[in-house]
C-alpha positions in Angstrom: -71.9 -89.2 34.0 -75.2 -90.5 32.6 -76.4 -91.3 36.1 -75.5 -87.8 37.3 -77.6 -86.2 34.5 -80.6 -88.6 35.3 -80.4 -87.8 39.0 -80.2 -84.1 38.3 -83.3 -84.2 36.0 -85.2 -86.3 38.6 -84.3 -83.9 41.4 -85.4 -80.9 39.2 -88.7 -82.6 38.5 -89.3 -83.2 42.2 -88.4 -79.6 43.1 -90.8 -78.3 40.5 -93.6 -80.7 41.6 -93.3 -79.5 45.2 -92.6 -75.7 45.1 -93.5 -75.1 48.8 -91.0 -77.6 50.0 -88.4 -76.3 47.6 -88.9 -72.7 48.8 -88.6 -73.8 52.4 -85.4 -75.7 51.7 -83.8 -72.8 49.8 -84.7 -70.3 52.5 -83.3 -72.6 55.2 -80.1 -73.0 53.3 -79.9 -69.2 52.7 -80.5 -68.5 56.3 -77.9 -71.0 57.5 -75.3 -69.7 55.1 -76.0 -66.1 56.1 -75.8 -66.8 59.8 -72.6 -68.7 59.3 -71.0 -65.9 57.3 -72.0 -63.2 59.7 -70.9 -65.1 62.8 -67.5 -65.9 61.1 -67.1 -62.2 60.3 -67.9 -61.2 63.8 -65.5 -63.7 65.4 -62.8 -62.8 62.9 -63.2 -59.1 63.6 -63.5 -59.3 67.4 -61.3 -62.3 68.4 -58.8 -63.0 65.7 -57.7 -59.5 64.9 -56.5 -57.3 67.8 -57.6 -53.8 68.3 -55.6 -51.2 66.3 -54.2 -49.5 69.5 -50.4 -50.0 70.0 -50.5 -50.1 73.9 -53.3 -52.6 74.2 -52.8 -53.1 77.9 -53.7 -49.4 78.5 -57.2 -49.7 76.9 -60.0 -49.7 79.4 -63.8 -49.5 79.6 -65.7 -47.0 81.7 -69.3 -47.2 82.7 -71.7 -45.6 85.1 -74.2 -47.2 87.3 -77.3 -45.5 88.6 -78.3 -46.5 92.1 -81.8 -47.9 92.5 -84.3 -45.5 94.1 -86.3 -46.9 97.1 -90.0 -46.0 97.2 -91.9 -46.2 100.4 
């Protein structure tokens, strides 16, 4: 337990000594955690849980295409 406290104090001193590196590391971790959480939420909502429609085989997508106009 004594080694853990010493290691924690040393790491805290190093982080305070180099604030730029600390900020970059914290921002990188925050960005990684945020992207991971949002991608898990999207996959969970779109893939793991089906749509709330009882006859799912009757659900379809409609779209319209506009033909390209040729110019001379």
